[in-house]
Structures are given as structure tokens and as C-alpha cells.
C-alpha positions, 0 to 999 in steps of 0.5 A, spaced: 837 245 828 831 242 825 828 247 819 820 248 817 817 251 811 810 253 811 805 253 805 798 255 807 794 260 802 790 263 808 794 269 810 791 269 817 792 261 818 799 262 816 800 268 820 798 265 826 802 258 825 808 263 824 807 267 830 804 263 835 808 257 835 814 257 839 818 254 834 825 256 837 823 254 844 822 247 841 829 248 837 826 248 830 827 254 825 822 257 822 825 257 815 820 260 810 813 261 807 809 261 801 801 262 799 801 256 794 805 250 792 807 253 785 811 259 789 813 254 795 816 249 790 822 253 788 823 256 795 823 249 798 828 246 792 833 252 795 832 252 802 831 244 803 827 244 809 827 238 814 819 239 815 814 242 810 807 243 813 802 244 807 795 245 806 792 240 802 787 245 798 790 251 795 790 255 788 795 253 782 798 247 786 795 243 791 798 240 797 798 233 794 802 235 788 807 239 792 808 233 796 809 228 790 814 233 787 818 234 794 818 226 795 821 226 788 826 231 789 828 231 796 826 224 799 829 226 806 824 231 807 818 230 812 811 232 810 805 234 814 799 235 811 794 240 814 787 239 811 780 242 813 777 236 809 775 229 813 775 225 806 778 219 807 781 219 799 785 225 801 788 221 807 789 215 803 793 219 797 797 222 802 799 216 805 801 213 798 805 219 797 809 218 803 807 223 808 809 223 815 802 226 818 796 228 816 792 233 821 785 236 821 784 243 821 783 247 825 788 246 830 791 250 835 799 252 836 800 247 841 797 241 838 801 243 831 807 243 835 805 237 839 805 233 832 811 236 829 816 235 835 816 227 834 817 228 826 823 233 828 825 227 833 825 222 827 829 227 823 835 228 828 835 220 829 836 219 821 841 225 821 844 221 827 844 214 823 847 218 817 852 221 821 854 214 824 854 211 817 859 216 815 864 216 821 864 208 820 865 209 813 871 214 814 874 209 819 874 203 815 877 207 809 882 209 813 884 203 817 883 199 810 888 204 807 894 203 812 893 196 812 893 196 804 900 200 805 903 195 810 901 189 806 904 192 800 911 194 804 911 186 806 910 184 798 916 188 796 920 187 802 922 180 798 921 176 805 914 173 803 913 166 800 908 166 794 903 163 799 904 168 804 903 173 799 897 170 796 894 168 803 895 175 806 892 178 800 886 175 801 884 180 807 886 186 802 881 182 796 887 182 792 886 176 787 893 173 785 889 168 780 894 170 774 900 168 770 903 175 769 904 181 774 907 188 773 908 194 778 907 201 775 909 207 779 905 213 778 906 220 780 902 227 779 904 234 781 901 240 781 904 245 776 902 251 780 907 248 785 913 246 780 919 246 783 917 246 790 916 240 795 909 237 794 904 239 799 896 239 799 894 240 793 886 240 791 887 238 784 892 232 786 886 230 791 881 231 786 885 226 781 886 221 787 878 221 788 876 220 781 881 215 780 878 211 786 871 212 783 874 209 777 878 203 780 873 198 779 873 199 771 880 198 771 882 191 768 885 187 773 889 192 777 890 193 784 892 200 787 896 202 793 897 209 795 904 210 797 904 217 800 910 222 798 911 216 792 905 217 789 901 211 787 903 203 785 899 199 781 899 191 781 897 190 774 895 182 773 894 178 766 894 171 764 898 172 758 904 177 756 900 180 751 894 181 755 898 184 761 901 189 755 893 191 754 892 192 761 898 196 762 896 200 756 888 201 759 891 203 766 895 209 763 890 211 758 885 212 764 890 215 768 891 220 762 884 222 761 883 223 769 889 227 769 886 231 763 879 232 766 883 235 773 887 240 769 894 242 770 898 236 773 904 234 771 906 226 771 911 221 771 910 213 770 915 208 771 913 201 768 916 195 772 919 188 769 914 183 767 914 177 772 910 170 773 910 169 780 907 173 786 914 173 790 917 176 784 913 182 784 918 185 789 923 185 783 918 188 778 917 194 784 925 195 784 926 195 777 920 200 776 923 204 782 930 205 778 927 209 772 922 212 777 928 216 780 928 219 772 923 224 775 928 228 779 932 229 772 927 234 769 923 228 766 916 230 766 910 228 763 913 221 760 912 214 761 919 210 762 919 202 762 924 199 766 929 197 761 929 204 757 934 207 761 939 207 756 934 212 752 937 218 757 944 216 756 948 221 752 951 218 746 959 219 746 964 213 745 970 218 743 974 219 749 975 227 751 980 231 754 979 236 759 978 242 754 972 238 750 968 237 756 961 239 756 958 241 763 951 242 760 949 235 762 950 237 769 943 239 771 943 243 778 936 243 778 935 236 778 939 235 784 936 241 788 929 238 786 931 230 789 934 233 795 927 237 796 923 231 794 927 225 794 927 219 798 933 216 801 931 209 798 931 212 791 938 216 792 942 210 789 938 210 783 937 217 782 945 218 783 946 212 778 941 215 773 944 222 774 951 219 772 948 216 766 945 223 764 952 226 765 955 221 760 960 215 762 966 218 758 965 225 762 967 222 768 974 219 765 976 226 766 979 228 773 978 235 771 970 234 770 970 229 776 972 235 780 968 240 777 962 235 778 964 234 785 965 241 787 958 243 784 954 237 787 957 239 794 955 246 793 948 244 791 948 240 798 951 245 802 947 251 800 940 246 801 942 244 808 943 252 809 936 253 807 934 248 812 937 252 817 943 248 818 949 252 821 956 251 818 958 246 823 952 242 822 953 242 814 960 239 815 958 234 820 953 231 815 956 232 808 964 233 810 967 239 807 970 240 800 977 237 801 974 230 803 970 230 797 976 232 793 980 226 796 976 221 794 976 222 786 981 217 785 977 213 780 971 214 776 968 208 781 970 212 787 967 218 785 960 215 784 961 212 790 963 218 794 957 223 790 952 217 792 954 218 799 954 225 799 947 225 796 944 220 801 948 224 807 944 230 805 937 227 804 938 224 811 940 230 814 933 233 811 929 227 814 932 228 820 930 236 820 923 233 817 922 228 823 922 235 827 917 238 822 912 232 822 913 233 830 910 240 829 905 238 824 902 233 828 902 238 834 898 243 829 894 237 827 892 235 835 891 243 836 886 243 830 882 237 833 882 240 839 879 246 837 874 242 832 872 236 836 865 238 837 864 240 830 860 234 827 863 235 820 870 234 822 874 229 818 881 226 816 880 230 809 879 237 813 884 236 818 889 234 813 888 240 809 889 244 815 896 242 816 897 242 808 898 235 807 894 230 802 889 226 806 893 219 805 900 222 807 897 225 813 894 219 815 900 215 814 904 220 818 899 221 824 898 214 825 906 213 825 907 219 830 901 218 835 900 210 834 893 211 833 889 212 827 885 219 826 878 216 828 881 213 834 885 219 836 878 223 835 874 218 838 879 218 845 879 225 845 871 226 845 870 220 850 875 224 855 871 230 854 865 227 855 868 223 862 870 230 864 863 233 863 860 227 866 864 228 872 864 236 873 857 238 870 850 236 871 848 236 863 844 230 860 847 225 856 844 227 850 847 234 851 854 232 852 853 227 846 852 234 842 857 238 846 863 232 844 861 232 836 855 226 836 848 228 833 845 221 835 845 220 843 844 213 842 850 212 838 854 216 843 852 212 849 853 205 845 860 208 844 861 210 851 859 203 854 864 200 849 870 204 850 869 205 858 865 198 860 859 202 863 854 207 861 854 214 861 849 214 867 853 209 871 860 212 870 857 219 873 854 215 879 861 213 880 864 220 881 
């Protein structure tokens, strides 16, 4: 509803305008009043009315001075001047300030309302344009994020030539004019959710939004959202020395943004340096191998692709079964990976896990049996927590007897336990697929209840199902085959067609009922999707 604020020093005039004009009947809310500009200005700042009607001659602060302040503070607010003076100089000053209309007193309630209506219509039209622009920007942003993620997947697949990578990268505004490339993987977690699978976190989203605003400040860095994998950065430079500087600048900026948000843990993995676009895939996988260390209790640290030895338990002396130190076996790390890890990361996690144990530890059959038993019990307990029955647990990860029989050698033990982890993650993902189905249904239900609300957005819908916007956008498009904006638009058009068939409401009313503030934009969109105008559609029924 359009809101009006009145500034008039004459009490009788003020009361007459307030009480005798049919504001509500014209879809206008009378927001407040004041006897002079000095008292009115703080109220106007607080209430932010759409239209201010002000007398020009008042004590303490006149209407022209008030109008100047309003135009500076609230440029979108429309101003109507009331004046008992026909002096052209006042009108000329009002026009210079940007006043919308200039009316001479005395004026009847009907004439005032007649003058206010077109101004209210102008406000509605501007609101519609702003809303349309916001919707367009949201749609473009969602489509760009999905296209960027798809492009990055193609790059790291290793199947594209350098020429293809460069050519396709042009549509993503990625410049490959550089001599060196590197991938940096980065994940931030909310400490308040320590040990739990990450869902929607306001602080994580705040960090991501702050990073987007600072993206242009990064020296030759491109950002790729990776959903549950966090973020991937492509760092570029003309020389190896410059690449190190650019990588350092990136990590420094990420650190400052993280500290500004507060209470976030992080883990960064720096991939190997490469010299050709086609080799970027190698840099990605070298970074991913050490990125898996984040599941091994390694928090708040940056690891280079060639630093895995720094995690190794140094022990060159053979040990017998009586000297085994089981302290290197971190059950929490296993549980954390089973909760949050990706299937593609399982081999790297397992390899790093064995490094943590110490290579010589696995030469002991007793230690191999101990590790296998504990790992199996961790996986089995995890699947039971996901509501798998005993038969289903054995179906997915076998039984302890099968595992024990595979511990003939160190390598067979590694292979067996890696497969155990992979099978457990596959079982989790199978459940998650069903969970995502429920999640998408919940999101659709939320959209169904709120499609008429012009403020509904991707972020609000993502929050309703406890996911980050980027992760939700990816899942939603994968599960439904439509982006969030496409789905919302299709639903609104379906509801609009139903109203056109079953009611006699005006097109403008239907536009508001399905969430569009601008009837003209609604009609344009309706014609674009249905190949006919709303009126033509109604005539076909």
C-alpha cells in the first residue's frame, strides 16, 4: 500500500485533509502528520513514506527546506507542495528541488486526492520496475552460478583441450592470458556446528557474500562455488613468483573476511603449479588429495599439495605387537568423513588416514585387525544411525568376518578398508538422495505457500530447508530440471491461468495475487510464456 505523510501548520487544514480524504478507499495509507518541517523531518526519516504532502510556508522549517532534505535523504520519496501563494519563484524553486507536484490552496479533498492518485501510480510503477530488476538480477545470478559450476566440472574432468577451456571460459569472463595456474580449495565451517553435517549457516553465507563483494579486488583470481565442497579458486600469474604472491594475497583476504564474520573454522589446500590450461585438472586433484586432511581433525590450517609428509608419524623402527601405539587411530576423523565426505574423496581420505597411523604400524597383523575392527564398527554404527537395519548394514559393508579375511597383507588391508569407507559413503548418499527428495518437496511446499509474496527469494527458500543458497540452487536444479526462478515463474503462471479461467478478476489484480507488483511486466511475461496476452487467454476459455 502507498503511504502518505502530511506536513501542515494550520490545524484545521491538517485535520480536514486527514479526515475528509478517502485515503483507504484509494489504496493509500495515511502514515502520519506534523505541524512544521523541523518536527516532520525525523518522523519522515523513520517512517519513510512514499509521498510527502507539505505546506510551503511554515514556522521553524518551511516546505522548500524540508523538501531539499527529503530529496537528499530519501530520493525515492515523492513530494507534493501545497501553497497559498501564487508566486512563480516558489514554484520555480520547487521544480528545481525535484518536487513532483505543486498545488495551490485552498484545495478540496476530492481535488487533492485527484492529484495524489497519479503520484501513487508513479510510485507503484517504480516499485514494479525495481522488483523486476531485482528478479532479473536474481535469475541471472542463479543461472550464472550453475553455468560456472558446470564449466569448472568440465575443466577438471581433464577431457577438454586447452583451446576448448579458453574458448568456453570466455562465456564465463575468465581470462587465461597467463603463464602459471593453480587451484586453491577452501572450506569454512561454523564452529557452532562443530562435528555436525553442515547445513545453512548465517555466518558462512555472510562470509560468502562478503567474498563476492571483494572478488574484483583479488589479483587474477576466479571463484567457483563447489556446494558442499566449499570454494575453488583459480589463481593465475605471469611468473611463478607472481603466482605465489597472488596466492598469498588470496589467503590473506580470506583470512580477514573470516575474522570479520567471526567463529569460523577453515581449511585450505593449495594445488600444484601448472603452465597450461589443460593441466588445471592436475592442480585440482593435487589440491583435493590434501584437502581430505580436513576430515582428520586438521582445522584452521593451509596445506600445500606436497606437504602430506608433514602429517606422517615418523617411525623407522619395526615394532612388534606389544609396542603398537593405537593413539594414531582417530575415530572422530572417520565419523566426520562418513558424515560429510564425498565419495570421490574417499581414496584420498583413506590414504591420508593410513599416513596418520604410520606405515610401519600396519605391518603388524594384530594392529591391522584392530584398525579393521574399529573402522568396521564405526561404519556399521554410522549406518545404524541413518536407520539402516542389520541386514542392510551387512548388504552395504559386509560383515567383520569378510573384512578379517582380507587382511593378508598391508596393501590388501588398505584396499579393503578403502572399499569399506567407499561403501559406507555410498550407502549414506543413497539415503541422502531420498532425503533430498524430501527436502525438495519441502521447498516446493514453501514456494507453494509463498509464491504470491513478492519478497520470496532463493535465499529465503534455501533457509527454509536449512541449506546454503548455492547448495540449494544446485540440488534444486538437479532434482527438478529447473532453476528456482524458472520453477517459481511456472507456478505463478499456472496460478494466473487458473484465475483467468475461473474468475472475473482484472489482469492487474491477478498480477498482484501471483506475486507481481507491476501488471505490465506480468502481461509481458505471460505473453512470452503462453504466446498470448492474459485477455486473449481468457477469451479462449
